[in-house]
N, C-alpha and C positions, 0 to 999 in steps of 0.2 A: 527404605520401605520394603517390607516383605512381599515377594511376588507370589501370589496364589496360583494354583493350577489354572483356574479360570482366567486370571490375568495373563498368565503365560501364553495360553492358547489365543487370547484376544490380541496380545502383542504380536504373536507370530502371524496371525491373520492380517493385521494391519501392515506388517512389514512385507508380506507377500503381495498385498494389494499395491503397495508403493512400488515394488519391484516390477510387477506386471505392467502397471501404468508407465513406468520408466522405460521398459523394453518396448512397449508399443510406441511411445513418443520417439524413442531413439530410432526405431524402424522408419517412422515417418520422415525423420531428419537425415536418414542415411545418405540420401542423394544430394544433400546440401553442400555447397562448397565451404571449405573452412576459411572464413574471411577475417576472423578475429577471435578474441578470447573474452570470456566473461568470468566474473567472480560473483556468484549469486548466493543469496540465502533465501530460504522460503519461509514465509510467515502467513498469517491470516488475520482478518479483522475479527475482533472478539465476538461480534454479533453472530457470526456463523459457527462459533465454537461453544455456544451455550451461555454467553454472558461475559461480564468483565471480571477483572481481578484474578484471584488465585484459580478460580474455576476454569477460566479460559486458558491459562498457562498450563494447567494440568492436562486439559484436553489436547492442547498443542503438543505436549510432550508425548502423549500416547500415540498421536498421529505422525510423529516424526518430524514435526516442524521445529524451526529454530527461533521463531519470534512471533509476537502477537502485536497487532495494531490496536491500541487501546482507544476507546471512545472517550471524548472529553466530557460527555454528559450533557444534560439539558440546560437551557438558559436560566441562570440564577446568579446572585451576586458573586459567589465564589463557585466556579465550575467544579464539578465532582473530581476531576482529575487533578485539580490544584489543592485539594484538601489534604492536610498532612497525614491524616489517618488512611486515606486512600493510597497515597504515595507509599506509605509504610507497608500497606497490604501487598501492593505490587512488588516492592523490593523484597519482601519476605518470600513471595511466590517465585521470584527470579532465583533467589538463593536455593530454594527447595527443589526447583525443577530444572534449572540450567537453561530455561527458555527466557529470552530477553524481551523487553518492550522495544519493538523495532521503530515504532512511530505512534503518533497520536492523531486521531481523526476528529476534526472540529465540524462534525455533521450538523451541529446546532445552527451553523451559519446559513444553512439552507432556509431555515424559518426565521432567523434573526439576522438579516443580511449584512454582510461586511460593509456595504456601501450605504446602508440606511439605518442601521441600529447603532446608536451612539456608544453602546457598551462593547461593541465588537473589538475595537483596538485594545481596550483594557483586558478583555478576555484573552486575546492573542498574546499580549505581553506576559500575562500571568502563566499562560500555557507554555511559553518559552522557558520560564523558570521551572515548571513542572517537568518538562521534557529533559532539561539539564539534570534534574534530580534523578530521573529515571534512566538517564544515559540513552534516551531516544534521540535519533538524529534527524527526524523529519516530522513536521507538523502539516497535516493535510488541511488546506484552507478550502472548504467546500463552497461552491457557488452554483447551486442548483435550485430548482423550485422558485420560491420567492426571492432567492439570492442570485438568480441567473443574471449574468452581466449582458443585458439585452442591448444597451445603447453605448455609443462611444463615451457619453458622459459617465456612465457606470464604470466603464473600463478605466477612464482617466481618474475617477475617484478611487477605484481600487488600487491603481498604481501609486497614487499619492499616499494612501494609508499605509500600504505595504512598504513603500520606500522608507517611511519613518521607522517601521518595525524591523526591517531586514538587518540593520547593523547590530541590533541586540542579539538577533538570532545567530548571525555570523560569528559574533564574539564568543558565543557558547558552542560553536561547532554544529549549529542546527540550521536546516533549510526549511523555509516556509514554502510548501509545495502547493501551487494553485491547481485545483481540479475543477473543471467547468465544461461547458458545452462548446467552447471556442475551438477553432482549428489551431494547429501548431503555429501557423504563421501569425494568427491573431494573438496567441499567447506570447510569442516572441516580441511582438509589437508592444504588448502591455509591459513586458519586462524591460524593454528599451525605454518606454515612457517613464518607468521607475528608476532608470539609470543603470540597469543591469547589475544591481548589487549582488554580491556573492551569497547573501542569505536568502535570496528569492529565486525560486525555480518553478518547474512544472511537475505536477504529479500526474502521470499519464495512465489512463485506463483504457486498455485495449478493447474491452467489451463496449464501453460507452462510445469510443471513437468509431468502432464498427457499426454500432447502432445508428450513429448520426451520419453515416455514409462517408466517413473520411478514409483515406488510404493509409492504413496504420503503418506499414513498413516505411512508406515515404515520409510520414509525419515524424516517426522516430528518428529517421536519418536527418531530418531537418533540425530536430531538437538537439540531437547529439548529447553533450554533457549537461544541457540545460534541463534534462529530465532527471529529477533527483530520486524518484521512486516510481514503481510501476504496479498497477493493479491488473491481475488476470481474472477475467470472468467472461462468460458468454451468455447473452440473453436467451439463447435457444436451449441451453442445457446446463445443468448444475455440474456435469462432468466435463472437464476440458477435453477438447478434441472431438466432441460430438455435435458441435453447433456450427456457427457460421464464421467465427474468427479464424483467420488464416494464420495459425500458430507457427507453422514451419517458416513462412516468410517473415513473420514477426520476430522469431528467434534469430534469423539471419541478420535482420536490421539491428537488433539489440547487440549481437556479437560484433557487427561492424563498428558499432559505437564504442566497443571495449567496455561495456557497462560493468560497473562494480557496485552492487547494492542489493536491495531487497526486491523480490517478486512477492507481492502480497495477494493472497486469495480473497476475493469478494464474491464467492459463488453461493449458490443455494446449497442445501445439504440433503439431496434426495435419498442418500443411503445412511443418513444420520451424520452428526458432526465428525465423529472419529473416522469412520470409514471413508466418507467423501473427501475429507481433508487429506487423508493418507493417499488415496488414489490420485487426487489432483497434484499433490506434492511429487508423487512418483512420475506423473506425466511431465511436470515442469523439469525435473532433474534429467529425465531421459531426453527431453527436447533439447536441452543445452549440453548434453554429455560430450558431444564432439567439439564443443567450444571451450571446454574447461581445462 
């Protein structure tokens, strides 16, 4: 693609923002002990990049991201992400941009709950096939809103459903990542109830956990390699490092675990999708620079 003067200036500005954010975060982490190593890639949910498909991947490329978390779509017989034409659109965008589909978010399960909607297991099974086609390694199983796992019966039911689906995911090299309001200990108990299958893990959100009052570093240390993927956001600010999440301590815990995987942005976009994502990506890379 031909790079126009305007595009060149914009690309330079985004790169500078990423570097500034990285230096700031590196400065914050400078006093942290080197306790481990990480191998991270930085992506973002497509919703904060202006939409799904090719558009999100193009925005991600401009912002210097390596991946996009695609949304599965709303409740219908065949989920949007499972439609052949949609898969083809994503694969074409991957080829054109070099940005990959890191994961798929099944946010529809918040309104069509895993434990109460009879369609949910079928949707998850079909999404496993879609993830394999897109070479995505994680499927976010969302359990918020109407889908919150409020009771032990809910948790036991979720464990039973996911126990049956996890082998198919594992066979294709995919993890079903539970994201919910539960503590790390309660999530580990749910995984144990399911038999700790290799295809079932926890998708950890540092912003949510902070908001619910959990000790994020302690939780991450407890989860260890049972955390398959991590969301970074802060309820107090769309720009990381300006809110209430203790990112320095969080990075230390992630490094202690020797984490290898994606850090996915689920922030607001106060400076617009491109600039906000570039700044936050720079913050993340600076935060982990001493551990890489």
